[in-house]
TIFIMAR-442631 format. One record per residue (C-alpha): x, y negated, z negated. Coordinates in steps of 0.25 Angstrom, whole numbers, always signed. Layout:
// TIFIMAR-442631
X; Y; Z;
...
END
This chain:
// TIFIMAR-442631
+275; -745; -358;
+265; -746; -346;
+264; -759; -338;
+249; -760; -341;
+253; -761; -356;
+262; -772; -353;
+252; -780; -344;
+242; -778; -355;
+251; -784; -365;
+255; -796; -356;
+240; -799; -355;
+237; -798; -369;
+249; -807; -372;
+243; -818; -364;
+229; -817; -371;
+236; -817; -384;
+244; -829; -381;
+232; -837; -376;
+224; -834; -389;
+237; -838; -397;
+237; -852; -390;
+222; -854; -393;
+223; -850; -408;
+236; -857; -411;
+231; -870; -406;
+219; -869; -414;
+226; -865; -426;
+234; -878; -427;
+221; -886; -426;
+214; -878; -436;
+226; -879; -447;
+225; -894; -445;
+210; -894; -447;
+210; -885; -459;
+220; -895; -466;
+212; -907; -463;
+198; -901; -467;
+203; -893; -479;
+197; -880; -473;
+202; -867; -478;
+193; -860; -468;
+200; -867; -457;
+214; -864; -463;
+210; -850; -464;
+206; -850; -450;
+220; -856; -446;
+227; -846; -454;
+220; -835; -447;
+223; -842; -434;
+238; -842; -438;
+237; -827; -440;
+231; -827; -426;
+242; -835; -420;
+252; -825; -427;
+244; -813; -422;
+243; -818; -408;
+258; -822; -407;
+262; -808; -413;
+252; -801; -403;
+258; -808; -391;
+272; -803; -396;
+267; -789; -398;
+260; -789; -385;
+273; -793; -378;
+282; -783; -386;
+272; -772; -382;
+275; -774; -368;
+290; -770; -370;
+293; -755; -365;
+297; -744; -374;
+312; -744; -375;
+324; -740; -384;
+319; -737; -398;
+305; -743; -395;
+300; -730; -389;
+286; -734; -390;
+288; -749; -386;
+283; -760; -394;
+268; -756; -394;
+267; -757; -409;
+271; -772; -409;
+257; -776; -408;
+252; -766; -419;
+262; -773; -428;
+257; -786; -424;
+243; -782; -427;
+247; -777; -441;
+254; -790; -444;
+241; -798; -439;
+233; -790; -450;
+243; -793; -461;
+243; -808; -457;
+228; -809; -458;
+228; -803; -472;
+239; -813; -477;
+231; -825; -471;
+218; -819; -477;
+224; -818; -491;
+229; -833; -490;
+215; -838; -485;
+208; -830; -497;
+218; -836; -507;
+215; -850; -502;
+200; -848; -501;
+200; -843; -516;
+207; -856; -520;
+198; -865; -512;
+186; -857; -518;
+191; -861; -532;
+195; -875; -528;
+186; -880; -516;
+192; -890; -507;
+185; -899; -497;
+183; -895; -482;
+179; -902; -470;
+168; -894; -464;
+167; -901; -451;
+181; -899; -448;
+180; -884; -452;
+168; -882; -443;
+174; -889; -431;
+187; -882; -432;
+181; -868; -434;
+172; -870; -422;
+184; -874; -413;
+191; -861; -419;
+179; -853; -414;
+181; -858; -400;
+196; -856; -400;
+194; -842; -406;
+184; -838; -396;
+194; -842; -385;
+205; -834; -391;
+196; -822; -393;
+192; -822; -379;
+207; -823; -374;
+211; -811; -383;
+199; -803; -380;
+205; -801; -366;
+217; -794; -372;
+219; -779; -374;
+212; -778; -388;
+215; -763; -388;
+229; -768; -392;
+230; -769; -408;
+239; -781; -405;
+229; -789; -397;
+217; -784; -406;
+225; -790; -418;
+226; -803; -412;
+212; -803; -407;
+207; -799; -421;
+214; -812; -426;
+207; -821; -416;
+193; -814; -417;
+194; -815; -432;
+195; -830; -431;
+182; -832; -424;
+174; -827; -436;
+183; -835; -445;
+181; -848; -437;
+166; -845; -437;
+166; -844; -453;
+174; -856; -454;
+165; -864; -445;
+153; -860; -454;
+161; -864; -466;
+164; -877; -460;
+149; -879; -457;
+145; -876; -471;
+155; -886; -477;
+151; -897; -467;
+136; -895; -471;
+137; -892; -485;
+151; -896; -490;
+153; -883; -497;
+168; -881; -494;
+169; -867; -500;
+163; -862; -487;
+176; -865; -480;
+183; -856; -490;
+173; -845; -488;
+175; -846; -473;
+190; -844; -475;
+188; -831; -483;
+179; -826; -472;
+192; -828; -463;
+200; -821; -473;
+191; -809; -473;
+191; -808; -458;
+206; -808; -458;
+206; -797; -468;
+197; -788; -459;
+205; -791; -446;
+218; -788; -454;
+212; -775; -459;
+209; -770; -445;
+222; -774; -439;
+230; -768; -450;
+222; -755; -449;
+224; -753; -434;
+239; -757; -434;
+241; -748; -446;
+235; -736; -439;
+245; -738; -427;
+257; -742; -436;
+255; -729; -445;
+253; -721; -432;
+239; -716; -435;
+231; -710; -424;
+223; -720; -416;
+209; -722; -420;
+204; -717; -406;
+212; -705; -406;
+206; -693; -413;
+217; -683; -417;
+207; -672; -418;
+202; -675; -404;
+216; -675; -398;
+219; -662; -405;
+207; -656; -399;
+209; -661; -385;
+224; -656; -385;
+220; -643; -390;
+210; -642; -379;
+220; -642; -368;
+222; -628; -362;
+234; -620; -367;
+235; -629; -380;
+235; -621; -393;
+236; -632; -403;
+241; -646; -407;
+249; -651; -418;
+258; -663; -422;
+247; -672; -416;
+250; -687; -417;
+242; -699; -412;
+247; -713; -414;
+247; -727; -407;
+260; -734; -403;
+251; -747; -401;
+236; -750; -402;
+234; -744; -388;
+245; -733; -387;
+240; -720; -393;
+250; -709; -393;
+248; -694; -396;
+258; -683; -398;
+256; -668; -402;
+262; -654; -402;
+253; -645; -393;
+254; -630; -394;
+252; -623; -381;
+252; -609; -376;
+266; -603; -375;
+264; -598; -361;
+262; -613; -356;
+277; -615; -358;
+281; -602; -351;
+272; -606; -339;
+276; -620; -338;
+262; -625; -341;
+266; -634; -353;
+267; -647; -344;
+252; -645; -339;
+248; -644; -354;
+255; -657; -357;
+248; -664; -345;
+234; -658; -350;
+237; -664; -364;
+240; -678; -359;
+228; -678; -350;
+219; -673; -361;
+224; -685; -370;
+223; -695; -359;
+209; -691; -356;
+203; -690; -370;
+212; -700; -378;
+218; -714; -375;
+232; -709; -377;
+244; -717; -371;
+255; -707; -374;
+255; -692; -379;
+266; -683; -382;
+264; -668; -383;
+274; -657; -387;
+269; -644; -381;
+274; -631; -389;
+271; -616; -390;
+264; -611; -402;
+277; -605; -407;
+283; -619; -408;
+275; -622; -421;
+284; -613; -429;
+296; -622; -426;
+289; -635; -430;
+289; -642; -443;
+275; -646; -449;
+270; -658; -442;
+257; -665; -440;
+245; -656; -438;
END
């Protein structure tokens, strides 16, 4: 693993730790306020913050783990630790959203009293804390799915706090307590949307789908355009981590290139081609004569 990757991960860890301190401190105060005011919206926000604390803690662990070099059986290093964390964040959000919806339904059937003034005050404080945490995390590398997962948790809270503040204002002015419950459902909906994006992106990487910004047709066309290349097969593209796309392929070249010793120059041309047109960190090519196809089993087209 390169030094720049390690330095980037160390910087991200500091930003994640600063955001964690802000969120954890406010979460404790919000739980107390939720209990005293009887607000489900505040409790839902606190539950979301609990998932934020877990997400940030796991992201810090994953960022540190990702700096370890490849060694032993871990030939790709630990770059996917952050992807696993992002997937876990998505699942956590879905579970908390389900719990919030269940309690919201109960409260809609049997309304409870809510202190709107406390709800409004705490929610506005939450907006301030959230903006501070968002500003800190915005300085981290958001191309990393690990960091993006943590950032999504925090950014999601801003809308949740605004909705809770609006509900607190309605309860304070009108005494209509269901507004608090409806705000909690808004928080749950935001959690589901965030979880969907995280699980989709993490799933693409864990199931080794081609990166969204890498067109296999375009890769095939560029490789086929290199001089002396006759064809391409067994083309694979995947990501070890959110920022580590990898490509491998079998490239058929003219037989005379092997006799003339020109094969190394073709390999250089192929890697230069991918480096110029695609953001690929690692590529592996097997150069072979046309006759070699007769000795291969059926593989990827």
